[in-house]
N, C-alpha and C positions, 0 to 999 in steps of 0.2 A: 543610373545615369542611362541604363539600355531603356528602361519605360521611359523615359525623357526624351530619346530619340525618336521613340515610337509615334509618341502621342505626338511632338512637333511636325513629325511628317503627315501625320493623319490630317493634323488641321491644316497644314499649308495645303495640302492637297484639294481639300474641302473648298479651300478660298479661291485654288484656281479655278477648280470646275465652277463654283460660283460667278467668278469674275468672266470665264471665256464665252458663256451666252450673252452676257451684256456686250462686250466686246467685239463679238462677231455680228450682233443685231446691229450696232453702231457702226460696220465697216463697209465699204462699197461693195463687198458681195454678200448680202445677207443671208445668202442660201449654203447650208454645209452642206459640202458633199456626200454622197451617201456611206463611203469607206468611212470617213472620218464621224459621221452619224452612229455607226456602229462601233467606233471605238469608243466615242463618249458614251454610249451605254454599256460598254463592256467595263469601262471606268468606272461608272457610277454603283454599278454593281458589285467589283471589287472592294469599293471605299464601303457597302454596305456592308459585304461580310467579314472585312477587317473590324468594324465596328463591333458586331454580333460576336466575334470571337475574343474580343477584349474582355468579357468576364473571366474565362480560361486561364487567363496570364495574368490576373491584376493581381494574385498573391506572390507571383514571382519577379522578386526584384534583384535578388544578389545568388548569382550561383557562379561555379568554379568556371565556368568558359563565358562569362559576362565578359571580360575583356576581350577575347579574341572576336566574340561576335561583334560588339562595337566597331572593331578596327577594322572588320568587312561590312560592317554597315557603311562607314564612311568612304571604303574604298568604292561601294557600289554607286554612291552618290555621286562621288569623283567623278565615277563613269558616265555618269548620266550627265553631267554638266558637259561633259566634254562632246558627248554624242550629240548634244542639242545646238551645241554652238557651232562644231567644225564638221558635222555630219548632217548637212543642212538639202539632202538630196530628198529627190522626188520619193514617194507621196508627202513628206513631209517640210517641203519648203516654204509653205505659206505660214504665215506668224502663227495663226490658230491652232495648226496641227503639230507646230514647234511645242506651244504651250500643252496641247492635249498629251503631246507623247511624253513630256516630262511629268506629267499628271499621272501616267499610266504606268510609268515607271515604278513613281512613288508610291501610288497604291500596289501594284505586284510584290515590291518589296516588301512594303508593311504588311499585305495578307499572306507571303510567306513565311516572315517572322512569327506573325501571330500564330500560325498552323505548326511551326516546328516547337512552339511553346504548348499549344494543344496536345500534341503529339508526347512532350516530352513530360508533363505534368498533369495528375489530374484535376479537370475541373474545381474549382471556387464556388460550390453549389450554395444558394440560400438555405436555410435552416430546413431541409426537406428529408424524409426519408431514407435517400439515396448516401446521405454524407457520410464520410468515414470519422470515425472516432478513437482514439487511442485512449486506453484506461491502464495505466501503470500504476503499480502498488510496490511496497517495500514495508514486508512484515517479520517481527520476529518470534512474537507469540500466535499470530496465526488472525487477529481482529481486523488488522487494516488490509490483509489479502479477501477477507469475507463481507468486508465492507466492498471491495474493490468487485467483486464479483457480482455483489448485489447490484452496483451501480451498473456493471454493465448489463445485466441481464435486464435493467429496466430500460435501456436504453436499445437493446435489441429487439425486446417486445414493442418498442415504438415504430419499429421497423430501420433502424439505423445500423449503418454496418461496424461492428466494433471489434478492436484488437486487444485483446487483454494480457498483459506481460509484466514480469516484475521487473525491475529498473536494470539489473544484471544484463537482462536481455535486449535491452535498448542499445543501438548504433546512432551515430552522428545522420548517418545515412537515414535510417528509419524516423527519426523526429522530423527530419524535414520531409517525408511524406504526408505529416496530418495537418489537419487544419484546425482540429481542435483536441484536445486533451485534457483528462482528469487525472490527476495524480492524489492516490489516497496513503500516506506513508507515517509510519511511525517512527519513533527515535528512541534508540537502544543504549541502555547504560547512562554516562553522562553526556547526551549531547551526539553521540554516534550514529552512523548510519547502521541500519540492519547488515545481517549476513548475504541477503539478497538483493542487495543497493551496494556495497562496498565497494565493487569493483567500477560501476558507474559512478561513484563519488570520487574515484581516482581518477577516471578517465576524463569525465565531462570537465575538469578544469584546464584540461588541455584542449578542449574543442574551440574554433574560433568563430566556426562559420556561425551567421545570422537566423535565430526562430523568427523573423518578424512576420511570417506567415502562420503562426503558430497563436490562438486563443486557448487558455487553461485556466484551470483553477485546481486549490491544493487544500485538502482535508489532512492537517495533521493530529496525530495523536500522539497521543505521551502520558506520563503520570505526573500530578503536581508536586509530588512526592521528593521529585528530584531537581535539582537547581536549573538544570537546562533543561525545561519541560519543550518538548516540540522544537527542539533545536535543528536537527535535521530539517524539518519542513519547513522552516525560516531560512534554512541555508536554500533549498530548493526554490522556494520562491523567489529569493534574490537572485538566485544562477539563473533561471528562466527570465526575469525582468533584465537580467545584465546581457542576455542574447536579444534583448526586443522582442521577447515573446511577450502578449496582451494579455493580463488579468481580467478574468471575468467576472471576479467578484475578491474581496479581499480573502485573505489567507483564513481559515476557520480552525480553530483548535479543539480539540477532543478530549476530554479525560478520560481514559479508557475505563476507569474504575467508577463512573456516573454510568447510572441507570437512566437517566433523563437526561438530554444534553441540548442545550438550544443550537449547537454547532450542527449536530445531526438534522435539525429540524431546517436549519438555513440551506443545508446541503441537499436536503430533500428538495425542498424549493427550487433550488437550481434545476434539480432533474428534471421535476415537474414543469417547469418554465420549458423546457424543450420538448419533454417528451407527450406533455397532456394534448398540447392541440393537434397530436398527430394520430392518436387512438380514440377509438371512438367511444370507449369508456373509461372512467379514471384510471390514473397511471398506479401502479402499484407502490406501494410504497418500500423503503428501504428498511433492510434488516440485517442485523450482524449476526449473524446465522442462525443455530436453533432455537426453538422458542423454550419457554421457560418451564419447568418442570416440576411435580411437587416430589420430592423422595422423602422418606423416613430416615430418622437418627435409627438405624438399628443397633450399634453398640459402639463403644468407645473404651481404651482403656491406655493409661499410660506405659510409654516405650521405654521409657530410661529412668526407673523410680529412684535410683543411687546416683545418678549424676549430678556433676557439681554444677551443669549447666542450667538452664531451663527448662521446664518437662516439656515433654513430646508426648504427643497422643496419636494413637492409631485409632481413625475415627473411619466408620461404615455406614453409607448410606445405601439404601435400599430404592433404587429408582424404581419406574412404573415396568411394567415387563415390554420387551420389546426395544428396550434404550440399547441404543449401539452407541459405542468407542472405539477408538483404536489404541494402541499403546503408544505414549508419547502424548496423548491429547490431555485440554486441561477443563478444568470444570469452574465455572464461577459459581460464588455465592453470595447469595442476598442474605447478610447478616441481622440480626436483629438485637437491639438492647435487652440488657436483664430486665427483669420485673421490676425490680426493687428501684431502677434508675426511672421506670415509666412512672412508678408509683410516687416518686419525690417530685418530678414534674407536675404530675396531676394535684397533688396537695399544693406544691409553689404556687401554680397559678388558679385554685380552686376551681379544679374542671372536672366534670363527671365522666368517667374513664368507662362506665358501663353504658351509655347512651348507643345506641347502634348508628352506625354508619353505613353507606356506601361507597367501598374504596376500592379501587382496580377491579369491577367488577364480583367482589364481596359484599356481603351483608355481614359487617362483624364489629365486635364492641370497640367503640374508638380506640381503647387501652392497645390493642390488638395493632390498631393502622401507626399509634406512634410510637409503636418497636420498630418499625422499619424504619423511623424519621433520625436526621441530625438533632437532637434535642436541645443541644447549646446553641442552635440556629433558630427554635421555631418559637416565635411568640403566639401568644392565647388567638383564638378567633376574637375579633370584635361582634359588638351585642348586634343579634338579630341575622349573622353572617350565616351562609350555608355552611355547612361542617362540610360536605363535598368538594365544595371550589374551593375550600379555605385547604383542606387536605391537598390536591393536587396541586398547589403552589407552594408547598412545604418541600424542603430539600428532603433527598433521600440518602439512608447511610452510602457512602459507595461500596462497590462491590469489593469482593477479594477473591481473587484467583489462585487455584491450588494444581500442583502437576498429578496426575491421577496413577497410583502405583497398583494398579490391578487390571487386570484383563475382563472384556465381558465372560468368559467362560468361567470365571471364578465367582461371578455372582454380582456381589455388592461393588459400589466404588469406593474404593479402598484411599484414604490419605493420611499423610503424615503431617502434621501440624504440631508445630511448637508456639507456646506460649507467648504474647509479648506483654511487656509488663511497661505500663506509661512513667511519666516521673513520679507520679503519685502513688506509684506501687499498683493501680487500677489495671485490669487487663486489657487489653487492644480489643475492638469491638468482634473484628472477625476471628481473632483465635480465640476471645472470648465466649463469644457465641458458640462454636462447634466443640470447646473440650470443657465448659461450664454451664453454661446458662440453658442451652436446649437440653429438655429431657428425652430419654429414649424415648422411641415411634414417634416424637414432635414433627409435622411437616416442617423441611427443610426447601426453600426455594432456590433452584439448579437449573444451570444452563450449560449444557456441554459445547463446547469450543475444539473444534478441530484443528491443531497444530500442525501443518503440513511439514513444516521446517524440522518436527521434531520426529519424524516416522520412519520407522525402518525403510530400507532402501527396498524398492519396487521389485528387486530380483535379488535379493542376498541369500540366497543358497549357499553361493559358493563365497560370498565377502566375508571375510574376518573383521570383527568389530571390537572396539577399543570403547571402553566405558569407563567413563571418569567423573566420581562425584563424591561431594562432601556434605555433612549435615544432612540435612531434611531433603537435599537434591537426590539423596538415592530412592526417593520415591518415583518419580520419573524413571530414572536407569532400571527399577525392578520391574516396572511394566513393560521394557523392551526387552528384558531378560526372560520375563514369563513368556512372551510373545515366541522369542527363541527358541526356546523349551519346547513351546507345543509344536513348533515346525522341526524340531530336530535337529537344529542349527548348534553346531559345537564351538566353534572355531570364535570366542566369546573371553575377550581380559580385562578383568574389572579390577579398578584402583579407586579405593573408598578410604576417607580419612572421617575421623572425629575425636571427643576428647580420650575416652578409656573403652578398650575393649569390651569389659566387662558389663560396663553400663548403657555405652551409646553404639554398640552394635545393631544397627538395626536390619530388621527383618534376616537377622542371623540366620534363624533355622533353615530358612529357603535358600540361602547363599550357601551355605555348609552341604546342603543337599544336592542343590545343583552341581556345586564342585564334585561330593564325592561321585555325582552320576555322570560326571565326566561333560558337562554343558557347560561349564566353566573352566577352560583348559588353563588360565593364569588368574590368581587372584592376590593383587599387591594390596594389603592392607597398611595404614598410617593413622596412628593413633597418638596424638601431642603429648596427651601427661600419662603414659606408660613408660617413658624414658626422661630422663633427667634434660635429655636438648630436644626442646621443639622438631616432632617432625612430622610434615604433612604432605600432601598428595603429589604436590608439585616435586618437595624432594625425592619422592619414590621415582616419580616417572624422568626427573633428569637422571637419576642412577642408572636406569633402564633404557637408556637411550638406543644402544646396540638392538635389542630386541625392540623395539619401536620402530627403528628403522628397516628392520626385517618383516614387522609387521606391516607398514606403509607399502613395501616393495611389492608386498602380495594383494596389495590392493585395499589395504582395511580402511575404514571409513572409523572417527573419531566422534564421541557423543561424549559431552562434557553438562552436567547438570547440578546447578548448587548455587554459592554466592558468588556475586559478580566481583566485589572488591575482594581482593585478598586470592582465594582458589582461582577463580573465573581468569582474572588479569595474570597471575603468576604461571598457570597452566599455558597460556597463550604466549607468556614468553619464551618459556621450555618448548613448546612446539616452535616458534619462531627461531631458535638455537638449532636445532635439528635440522629442518626443512628448509629455513629460510623465510624472508618475507614474501618472495614471489612464489616459494615451493605452497605456503600455507594459503597466499590467493589462490592456487589453481584448485587446491582441496577443497576450499569455500565452493570456486564455480565447479567442481564435479561434484558434490555435494556431500564430501567425503571429510568434513568436519560441520559440525551441527551442534548449536547450543542453547540451552534453556537455563537463562543464567536471572539472576533478581538480586 
């Protein structure tokens, strides 16, 4: 409403200024006194200035003080009319002077109001290098954060001013400060917000202010194996629409297991549309973190030979010299099909697998390239079709991600991989490749991915840490413990659970040695099949609530790694019972509750 009043005042004033010369020309005294001529010129200059200020306030339509300003604007208009009708004193006794005096009052009011907006708000500039951008992210495993950082970097290189922030850091007031925003958000578990967006999710549903000044785009990350694919990204898109924000393009869905994605290409095209016109050279392309490396499979052995569960393997990959990662980080693996499956596909489609092809910068036999493709979705090339172009269009096998169980000082990248069996008894692609099909010393394509949410605290020298894991989740915890041992930090409490201690106590030698050396001050184990009644990690945690409270009172942080369903949810419920929902939310905000669940 306030904007409409401003516009009406300006157009009314413009009409007065246009009619006044005509009225004066046809009046008895066509000569305008010098004082009124100066007033007319001042009025005209003020009106021009008011229109020039209009772009600075065009985006400001609803503010908490708008009702107050409207009341005072109406009062000023009433006072102006009173001055016009009841104070016809010299030098404003002439009708022309009265009209000019009214026009001047309207212009000054509009100009002052425009100036107030200009001081209160940053101008909404066209797409130039001075424009402010917000890049917000919600990331559980680090990929969304890396994409957000890459997007922000590309905008900054084009000269934009960019603020990069996790969603939990954003407030209602801050969102009102930006005209354009990019959001890169992942979905945690079955449609939940990641930990660094959970507080934003709770608070944002209570915010009522409009975001109609905001233009935005959302890149949603997820895993299609989950039923609620990209659910949090969809919620954010709908929430922004409900607050009257305007989408720059429809929501993009990115399956984080895909190495090639049309969604990522469209996101890059959106960025290029803003950055390319402002850069002398071609804008850089977005990336998902570190580049791909060739590691060799140095060794592997079964870690639970007598287990009643599926076989688990310790897999060691020798990365190139100089490769670095941190405890808590993740490695992405590009799996390959077994040679048997590739041979069956070639035989079925009568294709020569020995012919050479150019594929991803390599000259290799066709059978090697086929090993990286989803063979059940690949049709043979048409007669005369270029093999290179045909291969580029075929779907690649989805990536597999694993927690790293070692630190760089120990040498190779160590993984703990449990074999997955399909309904027909065949091994899953990722676990089959690492535990059965790849030969020792064979190259394995890897990409190291920083997992900031699961790193040790920046200053953890005096911080007690509680580590909770089950199954293969002990891999990520083992790396964190190794880093703590290297730093000489002894306040560590480990809770670990599996089936049987004799067969399923992964990394038992390391854990027992660190315990003997005093680096693990408390070690609580739960092996579900070693007694009649099932006993899991969450049961041990619930039994030791008093000790848990003592550690938390001393400033301890909690790290949980393992299965989302079952252990992860049960541990979360126990923690809620101990510290309450508000207390758990505070631990998340302080970075004292970190999870790597799958």
